[in-house]
C-alpha positions as CSV (number, residue, x, y, z in Angstrom):
1,M,-20.7,0.7,-25.5
2,P,-20.1,3.7,-23.2
3,T,-16.4,4.4,-22.2
4,V,-14.8,5.2,-18.9
5,A,-11.2,6.3,-18.1
6,F,-9.6,6.2,-14.7
7,H,-6.7,8.2,-13.1
8,T,-5.5,7.2,-9.6
9,L,-3.4,9.4,-7.3
10,G,-1.9,8.3,-4.1
11,C,-1.5,5.0,-2.2
12,K,-2.0,1.3,-2.9
13,V,-5.4,1.3,-1.3
14,N,-6.6,3.9,-3.9
15,H,-5.2,1.7,-6.7
16,Y,-7.1,-1.2,-5.3
17,E,-10.3,0.8,-5.0
18,T,-10.0,2.0,-8.6
19,E,-10.0,-1.6,-9.7
20,G,-13.2,-2.1,-7.5
21,I,-14.9,0.9,-9.2
22,W,-13.8,-0.4,-12.6
23,Q,-15.6,-3.7,-11.8
24,L,-18.8,-1.8,-11.1
25,F,-18.5,0.0,-14.5
26,K,-17.6,-3.2,-16.3
27,D,-20.7,-4.9,-14.8
28,N,-22.8,-2.0,-16.2
29,G,-21.5,-2.5,-19.8
30,Y,-18.7,0.1,-19.9
31,E,-15.4,-0.3,-21.8
32,R,-12.2,1.0,-20.2
33,V,-10.0,3.4,-22.2
34,D,-6.7,5.1,-21.4
35,F,-7.0,8.4,-19.4
36,D,-5.4,10.3,-22.3
37,H,-8.1,9.1,-24.7
38,D,-11.4,10.7,-25.3
39,S,-13.9,9.1,-22.9
40,E,-17.6,9.6,-22.0
41,V,-16.8,9.3,-18.3
42,Y,-13.6,10.2,-16.4
43,V,-13.1,9.0,-12.9
44,I,-10.4,10.7,-10.8
45,N,-9.5,8.9,-7.6
46,T,-7.8,11.6,-5.5
47,C,-5.3,11.8,-2.7
48,T,-5.1,14.2,0.2
49,V,-2.2,12.9,2.4
50,T,-0.3,16.2,1.7
51,N,-1.2,19.6,0.3
52,T,0.6,18.5,-2.9
53,G,-1.8,15.6,-3.2
54,D,-4.7,18.1,-3.2
55,K,-2.9,20.2,-5.9
56,K,-2.1,17.2,-8.1
57,S,-5.7,16.0,-7.8
58,R,-7.0,19.4,-9.0
59,Q,-4.6,19.4,-11.9
60,T,-5.7,16.0,-13.0
61,I,-9.4,16.9,-12.7
62,R,-8.8,20.0,-15.0
63,R,-6.9,17.8,-17.4
64,A,-9.9,15.5,-17.9
65,I,-12.2,18.5,-18.3
66,R,-9.9,20.0,-21.0
67,K,-9.7,16.6,-22.8
68,N,-13.4,16.3,-23.3
69,P,-15.6,19.2,-22.0
70,E,-18.7,17.1,-22.8
71,A,-17.6,14.2,-20.7
72,I,-19.1,13.4,-17.2
73,V,-16.3,14.0,-14.7
74,C,-16.6,12.0,-11.5
75,V,-14.2,12.7,-8.6
76,T,-13.8,10.2,-5.7
77,G,-11.2,9.3,-3.0
78,C,-9.7,11.1,0.0
79,Y,-9.5,14.7,-1.3
80,A,-13.1,14.3,-2.5
81,Q,-14.1,13.2,1.0
82,T,-12.4,16.0,2.9
83,S,-13.0,18.9,0.5
84,P,-16.1,18.2,-1.7
85,G,-17.0,22.0,-1.8
86,E,-13.6,22.9,-3.3
87,I,-14.0,20.2,-6.0
88,M,-17.6,21.2,-6.8
89,E,-16.3,24.8,-7.5
90,I,-14.1,23.5,-10.4
91,P,-16.2,24.2,-13.5
92,G,-16.8,21.0,-15.3
93,V,-17.0,18.6,-12.3
94,D,-20.3,16.7,-12.4
95,I,-20.2,14.2,-9.5
96,V,-18.3,14.0,-6.2
97,V,-18.2,10.8,-4.2
98,G,-15.9,10.4,-1.2
99,T,-14.3,7.3,0.3
100,Q,-17.7,5.5,0.8
101,D,-20.8,4.8,-1.3
102,R,-18.8,4.1,-4.4
103,K,-21.6,1.8,-5.5
104,Q,-23.8,4.9,-6.0
105,M,-21.5,6.2,-8.7
106,I,-23.3,4.6,-11.7
107,G,-26.7,5.7,-10.4
108,Y,-25.4,9.3,-10.0
109,I,-24.2,9.2,-13.6
110,E,-27.6,8.1,-14.9
111,E,-29.3,10.8,-12.7
112,H,-26.8,13.5,-14.0
113,K,-27.5,12.5,-17.6
114,K,-31.2,13.3,-17.0
115,T,-30.9,16.5,-14.9
116,R,-27.4,17.9,-16.0
117,E,-27.1,19.1,-12.4
118,P,-23.9,18.5,-10.4
119,I,-24.2,15.9,-7.6
120,N,-22.4,16.0,-4.3
121,G,-22.7,12.5,-2.8
122,V,-20.2,13.0,0.1
123,K,-21.5,12.1,3.6
124,N,-19.9,12.3,7.0
125,I,-17.3,9.5,7.1
126,M,-17.0,9.6,11.0
127,K,-20.5,8.1,11.3
128,N,-19.7,5.1,9.1
129,R,-19.0,1.8,11.0
130,V,-19.3,-0.6,8.1
131,F,-16.6,-1.8,5.7
132,E,-17.6,-1.1,2.1
133,E,-17.5,-4.3,0.1
134,M,-16.0,-4.1,-3.4
135,D,-15.3,-7.1,-5.5
136,V,-11.8,-7.1,-7.1
137,P,-11.4,-10.6,-8.6
138,E,-8.5,-9.5,-10.9
139,F,-6.2,-6.5,-11.6
140,T,-5.5,-4.6,-14.8
141,D,-1.8,-4.9,-13.9
142,R,-1.7,-8.7,-14.0
143,T,1.1,-10.0,-11.7
144,R,0.4,-8.7,-8.1
145,A,-2.8,-9.0,-6.3
146,S,-3.8,-6.7,-3.4
147,L,-6.6,-7.6,-1.0
148,K,-8.1,-4.8,1.0
149,I,-9.1,-6.2,4.4
150,Q,-9.8,-3.1,6.5
151,E,-10.6,0.6,6.2
152,G,-10.0,3.7,8.4
153,C,-7.7,4.4,11.4
154,N,-8.3,5.3,15.1
155,N,-4.8,6.7,15.8
156,F,-5.0,10.4,15.0
157,C,-1.2,11.0,14.7
158,T,-0.5,14.7,14.8
159,F,0.9,14.8,11.2
160,C,-1.9,12.8,9.5
161,I,-5.2,13.8,7.9
162,I,-6.2,10.2,7.0
163,P,-8.7,9.5,9.8
164,W,-10.7,12.5,8.5
165,S,-10.6,11.3,4.9
166,R,-11.1,7.5,5.7
167,G,-13.0,7.5,9.0
168,L,-12.5,5.1,11.9
169,L,-11.3,1.5,11.7
170,R,-13.7,-1.0,10.1
171,S,-12.8,-4.6,9.2
172,R,-14.0,-6.6,6.3
173,D,-16.0,-9.7,7.0
174,P,-13.5,-12.6,7.4
175,E,-15.6,-14.9,5.1
176,N,-15.5,-12.2,2.4
177,V,-11.7,-11.9,2.8
178,V,-11.2,-15.6,2.3
179,E,-13.7,-15.8,-0.6
180,Q,-11.9,-12.8,-2.4
181,A,-8.5,-14.4,-1.8
182,Q,-9.7,-17.7,-3.4
183,K,-11.1,-15.7,-6.4
184,L,-7.7,-14.1,-6.8
185,V,-5.8,-17.4,-6.6
186,D,-8.3,-18.9,-9.1
187,A,-7.5,-16.0,-11.5
188,G,-3.8,-17.1,-11.4
189,Y,-2.2,-14.9,-8.7
190,K,0.4,-16.7,-6.6
191,E,0.9,-13.8,-4.1
192,I,-1.6,-11.8,-2.3
193,V,-0.7,-8.5,-0.5
194,L,-3.0,-7.8,2.4
195,T,-3.7,-4.1,2.4
196,G,-5.7,-1.4,4.2
197,I,-5.4,2.0,5.8
198,H,-4.2,0.5,9.1
199,T,-3.9,-3.1,7.8
200,A,-2.9,-5.1,10.9
201,G,-5.5,-3.2,13.0
202,Y,-7.9,-5.7,11.3
203,G,-10.3,-7.2,13.8
204,E,-10.1,-4.5,16.5
205,D,-13.8,-3.8,15.8
206,L,-14.8,-7.5,15.6
207,N,-16.0,-9.8,18.4
208,D,-13.7,-12.9,19.0
209,Y,-11.8,-12.5,15.7
210,N,-8.4,-10.8,15.1
211,F,-5.6,-10.4,12.6
212,A,-3.8,-13.5,13.7
213,M,-6.9,-15.6,13.1
214,L,-7.3,-14.1,9.7
215,L,-3.7,-15.0,8.8
216,N,-4.4,-18.6,9.9
217,D,-7.6,-18.8,7.9
218,L,-5.9,-17.5,4.7
219,E,-3.2,-20.1,5.3
220,T,-5.5,-23.1,5.6
221,K,-8.7,-22.2,3.7
222,V,-7.4,-20.7,0.4
223,D,-6.5,-23.5,-2.0
224,G,-3.4,-22.9,-4.2
225,L,-2.2,-19.7,-2.5
226,K,1.6,-19.6,-2.3
227,R,2.5,-16.3,-0.7
228,I,0.8,-13.9,1.8
229,R,2.4,-10.5,2.2
230,I,1.3,-8.0,4.9
231,S,1.5,-4.5,3.4
232,S,2.2,-2.8,6.8
233,I,2.0,-3.7,10.5
234,E,2.4,-1.3,13.4
235,A,4.8,-2.3,16.3
236,S,1.8,-2.2,18.6
237,Q,0.0,-4.8,16.4
238,I,2.8,-7.4,16.6
239,T,1.1,-9.5,19.3
240,D,2.4,-12.8,20.5
241,E,-0.5,-14.4,18.6
242,V,0.6,-12.7,15.4
243,I,4.2,-13.8,16.0
244,E,3.0,-17.4,16.4
245,A,1.0,-17.2,13.2
246,L,4.1,-16.0,11.3
247,D,6.3,-18.6,13.0
248,N,3.9,-21.5,12.0
249,S,3.2,-20.2,8.5
250,D,4.5,-21.7,5.2
251,K,3.0,-18.9,3.2
252,I,3.6,-15.6,5.0
253,V,6.8,-14.1,3.4
254,R,9.9,-13.0,5.2
255,H,9.2,-9.3,4.8
256,L,7.4,-6.9,7.1
257,H,6.9,-3.2,6.7
258,I,6.9,-1.8,10.3
259,P,6.5,2.0,10.2
260,L,8.9,3.8,12.6
261,Q,8.5,7.5,11.7
262,S,11.1,8.5,14.3
263,G,13.6,6.7,16.5
264,S,13.6,9.6,19.0
265,D,11.1,9.2,21.9
266,S,10.5,12.9,22.3
267,V,9.6,13.2,18.6
268,L,7.4,10.1,18.8
269,A,5.5,11.7,21.7
270,R,5.0,14.9,19.6
271,M,3.8,12.8,16.7
272,R,1.4,11.0,19.1
273,R,2.7,7.6,18.0
274,K,1.6,4.7,20.3
275,Y,5.1,3.3,21.2
276,S,8.5,4.2,22.4
277,S,11.8,3.3,20.6
278,D,12.5,0.5,23.2
279,Y,9.1,-1.0,22.7
280,Y,9.6,-1.0,18.9
281,K,13.0,-2.6,19.3
282,E,11.7,-5.3,21.6
283,K,9.0,-6.3,19.1
284,V,11.5,-6.4,16.2
285,M,13.8,-8.7,18.2
286,K,10.9,-11.0,19.0
287,I,9.8,-11.2,15.4
288,R,13.3,-11.8,14.1
289,K,13.4,-14.9,16.3
290,A,10.3,-16.3,14.6
291,L,11.4,-15.3,11.1
292,P,15.2,-15.5,10.6
293,D,16.6,-13.5,7.6
294,L,13.5,-11.3,7.9
295,A,13.5,-8.2,5.7
296,I,12.1,-5.2,7.6
297,T,11.3,-2.1,5.7
298,S,10.0,1.1,7.2
299,D,8.8,4.7,6.9
300,V,10.7,7.6,8.5
301,I,9.7,11.3,8.6
302,V,12.6,13.7,9.0
303,G,12.3,17.4,10.0
304,F,9.2,17.0,12.2
305,P,8.4,20.3,13.9
306,G,11.0,20.9,16.7
307,E,13.3,18.1,15.6
308,T,16.8,19.0,16.9
309,E,20.1,17.8,15.5
310,E,20.3,15.5,18.6
311,E,16.8,14.0,17.9
312,F,17.6,13.4,14.3
313,L,20.8,11.6,15.3
314,E,18.8,9.5,17.7
315,T,16.7,8.4,14.8
316,Y,19.8,7.9,12.6
317,Q,21.4,5.6,15.2
318,F,18.2,3.7,15.9
319,V,17.8,3.0,12.1
320,K,21.3,1.7,12.0
321,E,20.8,-0.5,15.0
322,I,17.6,-2.1,13.7
323,G,19.3,-2.7,10.3
324,Y,16.4,-2.2,7.9
325,S,16.5,-3.7,4.4
326,E,15.1,-0.4,3.0
327,L,13.5,2.8,4.1
328,H,10.9,5.1,2.7
329,V,12.2,8.6,3.8
330,F,9.8,11.6,3.8
331,P,10.6,15.2,4.7
332,F,7.9,16.4,7.1
333,S,5.1,18.1,5.1
334,R,2.7,20.6,6.7
335,R,-0.7,19.2,6.1
336,T,-3.4,21.9,6.6
337,G,-5.9,20.7,9.2
338,T,-3.4,18.7,11.3
339,P,-2.0,19.7,14.7
340,A,1.6,19.4,13.5
341,A,1.0,22.0,10.8
342,K,0.4,24.6,13.6
343,M,3.3,23.5,15.8
344,K,6.1,26.0,16.6
345,D,9.7,25.4,15.6
346,Q,9.0,24.3,12.0
347,V,12.4,23.0,10.6
348,E,13.9,25.0,7.8
349,D,13.7,23.3,4.3
350,D,17.5,23.2,3.8
351,V,18.1,21.5,7.1
352,K,15.2,19.1,6.4
353,N,16.6,18.3,2.9
354,G,20.1,17.7,4.3
355,R,18.7,15.2,6.8
356,V,16.6,13.5,4.2
357,Q,19.8,12.9,2.1
358,Q,21.7,11.5,5.1
359,M,18.8,9.1,5.8
360,I,18.5,8.0,2.2
361,D,22.3,7.3,2.0
362,L,22.0,5.2,5.2
363,S,19.0,3.3,3.7
364,D,21.0,2.6,0.6
365,Q,23.9,1.3,2.6
366,L,21.7,-0.9,4.8
367,A,19.9,-2.2,1.7
368,R,23.2,-3.3,0.2
369,E,24.3,-4.9,3.4
370,Y,21.0,-6.9,3.7
371,A,21.2,-8.1,0.1
372,A,24.8,-9.1,0.5
373,G,23.7,-11.9,2.9
374,F,22.0,-13.7,0.0
375,H,24.9,-13.9,-2.4
376,D,25.0,-17.3,-4.1
377,E,21.7,-18.3,-2.6
378,V,18.8,-19.7,-4.6
379,L,15.6,-17.7,-3.9
380,E,12.0,-17.9,-5.1
381,V,11.1,-14.9,-7.3
382,I,7.8,-14.0,-9.0
383,P,8.8,-12.1,-12.2
384,E,6.5,-9.1,-12.7
385,E,7.7,-7.5,-15.9
386,H,10.3,-7.2,-18.6
387,V,13.1,-4.7,-17.9
388,Q,12.3,-2.2,-20.5
389,E,15.8,-1.2,-21.6
390,K,17.2,-4.8,-21.5
391,D,15.8,-7.4,-23.9
392,G,15.0,-10.8,-22.4
393,L,15.6,-9.6,-18.8
394,L,12.8,-10.1,-16.3
395,E,12.4,-8.4,-12.9
396,G,10.5,-9.4,-9.8
397,Y,10.6,-9.8,-6.1
398,T,11.8,-12.6,-3.8
399,D,9.7,-13.4,-0.7
400,N,12.0,-11.2,1.4
401,Y,11.5,-8.3,-1.0
402,L,14.8,-8.2,-2.9
403,K,14.3,-6.9,-6.4
404,V,16.0,-9.4,-8.8
405,R,16.8,-9.2,-12.5
406,F,17.5,-12.3,-14.5
407,A,17.3,-13.6,-18.1
408,G,14.0,-15.4,-18.6
409,T,11.1,-16.0,-21.0
410,P,7.7,-14.2,-21.0
411,D,5.8,-17.3,-19.9
412,M,7.6,-17.0,-16.5
413,I,5.8,-13.8,-15.6
414,G,3.5,-14.3,-12.6
415,K,4.9,-17.8,-11.8
416,I,7.2,-18.7,-8.9
417,V,10.7,-19.4,-10.3
418,R,13.9,-20.3,-8.5
419,V,16.8,-17.9,-9.2
420,K,20.4,-18.0,-8.0
421,I,21.7,-14.6,-6.9
422,N,25.1,-14.0,-8.6
423,Q,25.5,-10.3,-7.8
424,T,23.9,-8.4,-4.9
425,G,23.3,-4.7,-4.9
426,Y,20.7,-2.0,-4.6
427,P,18.2,-1.1,-6.1
428,Y,18.4,-4.6,-7.7
429,N,20.3,-7.8,-7.6
430,E,21.3,-10.0,-10.6
431,G,20.7,-13.7,-10.8
432,T,20.4,-16.8,-13.0
433,F,17.2,-18.8,-13.6
434,V,17.3,-22.3,-12.0
435,R,13.8,-23.7,-12.4
436,I,10.1,-23.0,-12.4
437,M,8.3,-24.1,-9.2
438,D,5.3,-26.3,-10.0
439,R,3.1,-27.7,-7.2
440,A,5.1,-30.9,-6.8
441,T,8.5,-29.2,-6.6
442,H,7.1,-26.6,-4.3
443,A,5.9,-29.3,-1.9
444,R,9.2,-31.1,-2.0
445,V,11.2,-27.9,-1.4
446,K,9.0,-26.9,1.6
447,A,9.2,-30.4,3.1
448,S,13.1,-30.3,2.9
449,Q,13.3,-26.9,4.6
C-alpha cells in the first residue's frame, strides 16, 4: 500500500482542505503516515498570509525532501498558488498545485512516476467562478468538525494577499452543504463549524439564496445536529435576516467572531475596510439584543502604517467599549505585493510591540470579566481532549466559547455534557461534571429555556 504524509501550515481552511485531499488519497488506496516518517509521497499545504508564512512553507518543503530524497513531493495551498515558480526552483519539488484543481493531484503523481518530470499545475485563480467540491465526511482529529461553505474574497483590504491566493468569492451549492453536514453528524459530530475565506459572504454570488437561508436549512434539514458555529462574520454581513436566523435558532451558538482590525475610522479607511466604527457598534448592539450573553471575539491589527498614538488609543477605547470576550492581536506585518507594504510612515517595531502588549493585556482583562458572568452557572460543554499534564481532566468549549476543564471520563469526549462552573478565569475555567446530555434530556432542557 503506498504511503502519504501531510503537513499543513496556516488557517483552519487549509486544515479542512488537507482532510479533503487525504480523502482523495484514501480512495486511491493510500495509507496515511506521520510527516516525520518515511513516506512515498509528501503533501505540504502552504500558507502565504505573511512573508513568514512563505518562509515556513519553504522550510517544511526542504524538510520533506531531506527526509526522503526519493519521495514525490507535492506542494499545494496559498503560497503554491501565488508563487509556483519560486517553489519549482527548490530542487526536489515534483508537483505544484494551487488552491484549485486538487482532484488532479493523484493523476499528476501517476504522470510524474512515468516521466520523472516536475509538474506545475497552477492556473489563474482570478478566472475561477466555481467552488471546488471536496468530500470531508470525518476528521483525523475526532472532536470538532469544520464545514467549508465558500471560497475566495472580493474585499481587497490593503494589508491582505488572500484574494490573489484564493480568488474571488464562490459559494458551495446549498444542497451539498446540507448533505456534507448530515454526513458529519452521522459520523458522530455534535458541533459543526461553518468555515471559509469570507464565510458569511456565502450566497453573494448565488441567485435567490443567502447566508441566512443556509443557516435556516442547516437548522431544519440536518437530523441530529446540536450546534452550529459560524467561524467568522463581517459586520457588513450581519443583515436583519441573519439576526432573525440567530434569534430563532436553537442550534446556532452564543459566540460570533466579528473581525474589527481597528477601532479608528482613519485607520479603517487606510485598510480599505467596508465599515466605520459606528456602523460596527450598531451591528453589535443589534445582535446582542437577539443573543443575550453573546461572546464576541475579534481580530485586531496594531501598528498599521501611519497609526498614531491617538489612533491606537481610539482602537483601545473602542475595544473596551464593545467588551469582547477575547481578541486575536496581530502586529501589522508587511506582506510583499499588498498596497500597505508600500505605504509611508511604517510604525517602528518597538512601538508596535508595545501596543501589541497593551492590547493583549486588555484582551486578557476583558476575557476574565466575560467569564466571571458565568460563575456557578451550568453550561453545555463538548470535551475535546484530556489535559495532558493532569490525569483525568478533560477540556472543551461551551457554546459561548469558554474553555472549561473538569474531571471526567474518556467516554465523554465528543459528547455534550453539562458542567457547573466553579471557578472562572482565563485562559480556562474550572468546573464540575453534572450530566451527559442525551437526546431526551436535551429536548427537555431546550423546552424549559
